[in-house]
C-alpha positions as CSV (number, residue, x, y, z in Angstrom):
1,X,13.2,14.0,-5.0
2,X,10.9,13.0,-2.1
3,X,8.1,10.5,-2.7
4,X,5.5,10.4,0.0
5,X,3.1,7.5,-0.6
6,X,-0.6,8.3,-0.9
7,X,-1.4,6.1,2.1
8,X,-0.1,8.9,4.3
9,X,-3.0,11.1,3.2
10,X,-2.5,14.3,5.2
11,X,1.3,14.5,4.8
12,X,0.9,13.7,1.1
13,X,-1.6,16.4,0.6
14,X,0.5,19.0,2.4
15,X,3.5,18.1,0.4
16,X,1.5,18.4,-2.8
17,X,0.5,21.9,-1.8
18,X,4.0,23.2,-1.8
19,X,4.5,25.8,-4.6
20,X,7.2,23.8,-6.3
21,X,5.0,20.7,-6.4
22,X,2.0,22.6,-7.7
23,X,3.9,23.7,-10.8
24,X,4.9,20.3,-12.1
25,X,3.1,18.9,-15.1
26,X,1.7,15.7,-13.5
27,X,0.1,17.7,-10.7
28,X,-2.5,19.0,-13.3
29,X,-3.9,15.5,-13.6
30,X,-3.8,14.7,-9.9
31,X,-7.4,13.6,-9.3
32,X,-7.3,13.5,-5.5
33,X,-9.7,15.9,-4.0
34,X,-9.6,17.6,-0.6
35,X,-12.8,17.7,1.4
36,X,-13.5,20.9,3.4
37,X,-16.9,21.0,5.2
38,X,-18.4,18.6,2.7
39,X,-17.2,20.4,-0.4
40,X,-14.5,19.0,-2.6
41,X,-11.6,21.0,-4.0
42,X,-8.6,20.3,-6.2
43,X,-5.1,21.2,-5.1
44,X,-5.2,24.4,-7.3
45,X,-8.4,25.6,-5.6
46,X,-7.3,24.9,-2.1
47,X,-3.7,26.2,-2.3
48,X,-4.5,29.9,-2.1
49,X,-6.8,29.3,0.9
50,X,-4.1,27.2,2.6
51,X,-1.4,29.8,1.9
52,X,-3.6,32.6,3.3
53,X,-4.5,30.6,6.4
54,X,-0.9,29.7,7.0
55,X,0.2,33.3,6.6
56,X,-2.4,34.6,9.1
57,X,-1.5,31.9,11.6
58,X,2.2,32.7,11.3
59,X,1.6,36.4,11.7
60,X,-0.5,35.9,14.8
61,X,2.1,33.5,16.4
62,X,4.9,35.8,15.4
63,X,3.1,38.8,17.0
64,X,2.8,37.0,20.3
65,X,6.4,35.9,20.3
66,X,7.6,39.4,19.4
67,X,5.5,41.0,22.1
68,X,6.8,38.5,24.7
69,X,10.4,39.2,23.6
70,X,9.8,43.0,23.8
71,X,8.3,42.7,27.3
72,X,11.3,40.7,28.6
73,X,13.8,43.0,26.9
74,X,12.6,46.2,28.7
């Protein structure tokens, strides 16, 4: 339903990494590569790494927010 043009490269890549977008048929033939430290990956190769990184980041941020809330609640 949402069409993000390829000229907005970063936003377009992030949108393509959403699980619902990875499972559509035309995503298999998407030939845009993502460069990480000089190596190139497809969406299917980088998605698990991106999900794991996002999970760790959200857990760390959530921990700090939770601890701050617990300190003020006492």
